[in-house]
N, C-alpha and C positions, 0 to 999 in steps of 0.2 A: 676678176683678178686680172691684173696686167700681165703682159707677156714680154719677155726680153726681146724676142725677135721683132715685135711691133715697135718697141722703143728704138731699136737700132734702125728700123725702116724710117721712123720719123726723124732720127738723127741724120740719115742720108739725105733728107729733104734739103738740108742746108747746102749740100754740094750742087744742087740744081737751081736753087733759088736762095741766096744768102739772107734775104729778108725774113725767111721763115725759120731761122735758127732758133733753137730752144723749144721746139714742139715736143721733143722727147721729155723735157723737164715739165712742161705743162701736163703732159699725159700722165706723169708719175706724181702729180699733185704738188709739185714745187712751183707754185704760182709766182712768187716773188722773183726767184732766180730765172724762171722761165721767161718772164717779161723782160728782165735785164738782158738775157741772152737775145731775145727778140729785137730789142732796140739797139743793141751794141754788136749785132751780128756774131753772137756767141763769144762775147768778150774779145772781139777782133780775131776770132778764129782759135785763139789759145784755149778758151773754155770748151769749145767744141771738141778739140783734140783730147783734152783731159777727160771729157765725158765718155769717150770711147771705153775707158777703163772703169768708169764709175757707174755706167748704166745697169749692169747686173745688180749691184748693191741698191741702186735707186728703186728698181722694180721690186726687189725683195723687201725693202723698207715700206714701200707703198702697199704691197700685198699684206704684210704683217699688220699695218695700221688699219687697213680695210677689214681684216678678219677681227681685229680687236673691237672695232666699232660694231661689228655684227655679233660680238659676244663669243667668238671662237678663237682658241689659241692657234699658233702657227701650225701645229700638227693636227688641228681639227677637233680638239677636245673643247666642249662647251665651258666657258669661263664662269657662267652663272651657277653651275652646279657646285654647291659648297663641298669642301673636303669632308666635312662631318657626315654627309650623306653616305659616303662609302662605308663608314663604320656602322651606321645605322642599318644598312642593308645586310650586315652580317648577323643580325639578330635572327633567332629561330622563330618559327611560327608561334610556338608556345610562349616565347618571351614577349612577342608582340601582343598576344592575347592577354597575357598577364598585365602588361602596361595599360591596355585598354580597359581591363576589368578594374584596375585600381583607379583609373581616371573616372570611370562611371560610378564607382563607389563614392567618390568625393562629391559627385553631382547628383546624388539620389537615384542612381541606377539608370539615368537617361543621359545620352551623349549624342551630340551632333558630330559630323566629320571634322568640322573646323575646331570644335572644342577638343576633340581627340588629338588632333595635330598639335594644338597648343599645349596640351597637358603631357603628351608623351614625347614630343620632339621628333616623331616619325614624319615621313612626308605623306602627302594626300593619297598617293597611289598605294602605299603600304597600308595606310589606315583603312581605305575603302576595301581593298582586297581582303584584309583580315576580318573586317566587320562582315563582309559578305560570306566569308567562310563560317563565321560564327552564327550567322542567320541560317545557313544551310544545315549546320549541325544542331540547331535548336536552342542554342544558348541565348540568342538575342532575337527580339522582334522589331520590326520596322513600323514606325508610326510617323505622323506629321504633327508638328506643333500646331495647335488649334488657331493661333493668331497669325503666325508668320508663314506657316506652310513648310517650314524647314524640315527636312528628313531627320527624324530622331530615332536613334537606336536604343531600345529599352532592354536592359539586362534583366531577364525574368527573375533570376534567383536573388537579386539584390533588393 
């Protein structure tokens, strides 16, 4: 993430050597205007002076864009996490077990993790944790598909 003080330091470079005006713009990802500032000595000094007031906003915009590219919002929340996942997490353990039981019943009592995710709408972590709980309690057995080797959860009572 870019820093405002670094941008101001780069802005100061134009005072010591006018041919390097616009480095603060290049630093903040504004390549087009950065090159324009570089070749016109900061729009003949006027652009450099105006940028004194614009630098904090430039840094803020650059950091927000960088975070968005990384899949994180400005306040650090992952953008890839769907909003629906928050409501799915509110399900009780019994509700998740019931969803998995219904999904297994449709598939002849056998279910892979991926099939369970697709059938129930729960996420992989929730499905795996619930299936492991069901194995521990004796409701489900673990097996492998004979041809693919995929882990299959077999619901004994179905």
